[in-house]
N, C-alpha and C positions, 0 to 999 in steps of 0.2 A: 704390621699383625695386631693391631690394636679393633677390636668391636666398635661400632657405634651403639648409640642407647636404642636406637630402633631397630636393633635385632634382638632385644630382651621380649621375652613373652611372660603374658601373666594379665590379673584382671586390675581395671583403676579403682579406684575407691568409689566412683559412680556407678560402674556397672557392678559390682558387689552391692552397694547399697541397693540400687534398682531389683536386684535377684531376691536380697532379704524381703523386699518390700511386696514383692509379687508373690514369694513363699508366706509373707503373714497374712495375706489375702486370700491366699488360698487355703489354708489353715481356718480361718475365721467362718469360712463359708462350711467348709466340710466337717468340721467335728462337731457341731450340733448335728448332722446328718450322720455319723457314725455314732452317736451315743444314742438317737433315736433308733438304728440300727442293733445294738448291743440290749436296747430295752425290749425291742422285738424280740430278739433271739431268747431270751431268759425267761420272759413270758411263754413263748411258743416252748420250751424246754420244761416249764414248770407246769403248764398243762397237760403237756405230753405224758410226763412222768404220773401225774395223776389220772388220766386215762388210761395207760399200761394197766396202773396196779387195779381198776376196777375193772378190766377186761380179763387179767390174769386171776382175780377174785372169782369171777364169774363161770371162768372154765375151768378152775380147781372143785369149784361146785359140783359143777356136771361132770366132771373127770373122776372124783372121787365119791360122788353119789352123797354130799353131806355138805350141809351150812358152811359157807365159809363168809368171815366177816373181815371186814376194812375198818379198823379203829384208829382214831387219832389217837398220838402220842401224848398230846400235851394240851395246854388250856384251850388252842386252839388249832384247827387242821396244818396251818404254814408250820408248825413244830413239827412236823411228821405223822407220819401213821406204819401200823403195821397190819399184813394182812395173815391170818392164821385160819388154821379148821376151828368150826365151832359145833363142836360135837350136840352141845344141847341149846343151840342157838340164839343163846340169851344176850350175844354182844360184847361178854365180859370174857377174858382170857383167864381160862380154868388151867390147872396141872394137865389136866388129859388134852387138851387144845395143842395143835404143835403149829409153831410160827413156820409160815411161809416164805414170807419176804418182809422187810425192815426197809422204810423209805424215811431219810433223811428230812432235816428242818429246810424248806425254801430260804431263798435268799434273802435278805435284809431288805427291807421295804414294801414286800409281798404279804397279802392278807388273802386268806383262802377261807371261806365260809360255805358251809351248808344249809339247804333249806330245813324247815321245822323236822321231819324225818330224817335227816343226814346231820343233826348235829353234832353227834358224836360217832357215830357209824355207820356203815353200808352192810348188811346183811344180804348174802344170796344163798337162798332155798336149794337142794340137790338140784332144784330144775332147773336152776338160772333166772329165777325170776327174783325182784327184789321191790322193794315199795317204791313209789314215784319219788323222784326228786332233783335237785340240781345243785350246782356247784357254783358260786362266784371267784374267780380269781382277779387280784386287782394288781398293778404296780402301783403301790400309794407311795410313791417317793416325795409327793409335795405333803404329805400327811392330812390332807383336807377332807378322807373317805369317800371322796366322790370321784366317781369313774368319768375318765376323760376320754377324748378320742384314742384308739389304739392303743391304752392301756388296763384293756378288761379282756376275760373269754367268761365263758359260758359253756358248761358242762351240764347236759340234762340225760337223766337215766330212766328210760320208761318202764311200766311195771313187768315186763317182759325181760327187763335187765339191761337190755342193749343201752350203748353209752352214745351219745350224739354232742356235736358243740353247736351252741346256741348261733342263729344267724344274726346278721346285721342288713336287716331289710332295708333299712332307710338309709344305708350308707354313710352313717354320722361317725363311725368307728366304735359304736358303743353297743354291744351285742343283746339281742332281746329275744324273750320266752316269748309263748304264746299270750300272755296276759301283759307284758309290759317289757320295757326295757330296765337295765338295771340303775337302781338311784343310788344304791351305797355299795361301798366296798365290805362294810363292817356288820352290818343289818340286812338278815335276809330279806332282799325285796319280792319274793314269789313266796306263793303258799304252799308249792310243792314243786 
């Protein structure tokens, strides 16, 4: 009734080492791709939050028949922003104004800058119109303040107040506006 050694089941040391080596190779190939997916997801989430708040402000201005302002919360837009009714249209939150929504700061390493007219705020009139302008959002993880492929987005607001995304017509991963490509993540690259 003795069992022989051939009846034992399990892995040999060589089989285990080959399995670990294959797992390491797959992880080495897959992790950078996964990191890029996470970066793209965060970039998309942040730009969608900005677009949502701008569309919300415009619709509230029309619905309430009064100016509504989107005002940055800190020194830069990436610190967050507030949407409020702006009865006198001065872009300053007064006691008579009502806060409609507050948006928190963006993830670390993201920069969000507005063009000359949108450095501090965007105000929608009761008709839904606003000034022309744009915003540049960048994942600035490397800290060089220069957009690289698939690390930036442009939001353009026309004089009617409609929001659209900047296109990447030359397919280099860096979006453009009518007057050129983004050249900086922290200095406004466009005149409006």
